[in-house]
N, C-alpha and C positions, 0 to 999 in steps of 0.2 A: 312744499306748503307747512306753514307753520301749526305748532298742535297745540296752539293756546283753545282753552277752553272760556266760556264765559264772555267770547266777544259778541257785538253785535252781527247782525250781516254789514254794516257799513265800516264796524272798525275790524271785521273781518276781511275786508275789502280793501280796506287802507295796509295793513298787514300786509298782505297777498303783492300790493303794489309796490311796500317798501322791501321785501323779499325781493322783487324782481329787481328793483332797483341796487341792491348791494349785492346781489348777487351769489358766488360765494361766500361773504362777510356777513352775510345774514348769519349764519350758524353762529359767529364769536358773538354776534349784535342783536338778537335775537329776545333775548328778554328783556334785553332793555328797552326796545322800541315797543314790545309789545306793551310793555307797564304804561309807556309815554302816550300809546295808541290810547290805553285805557283810561288813562287821569286829562291827558292832554289832547283831546284827539284837533281839537280845530288847528292846534300850535302845531300837532304832527302832520296834517293834511297838507300843512304850508311847508312845511319842509320837504316833504316828499315828494310834492310838486316841484318845488325848487329843484329839488336833486334829478329830477325827470326829465326837468329842462335841461338845466346844465349839461348830462347827460347827451341827451341829444344835441345842443352846441357845442360838443367836446369842450367844456370850459373847463373843466374836473381835472387838478394837476397833481394830485395827490390820488387819494382811492375815493369811491365814493362814501363809502364809511366812514372814511375824516371829515369828508366835503358835509358830508350832512350833519355829521357833530358839528364842525363849525359853524354852519349854519343854525342849530339850534342856540349854542350858544349866544349868537347874533340876535337870534329871535328873544333873548332872554338873559339878559350877559349879569343877571341877578341867580342862577339857578347854579349849586353847586356842581358837577362833574358827573360826583358818587349819590346824586339824587335819587332816593325811591319811599314811594309814598308809605306812610307807616299804614303797616298792613296787610303792606302788595306783596311781602315774602312768605 
């Protein structure tokens, strides 16, 4: 499970769901997703639900992490891929 601190109970639960969805790829992407969950909870929740649904329906043709990133960009085409909130690191 993620070792992120200062997450609310809802954020912690969502991080756990995303960790489960991404599987072994969570190790590489955890920091990015924890920050997204902290600063864009609603959007992160929608992306997580879509990834979970796509996994169940076998619709992912790449990897869960690549699919999640694609969905994130589709939900917000103006956000740069290396976006980090000010003061997050």
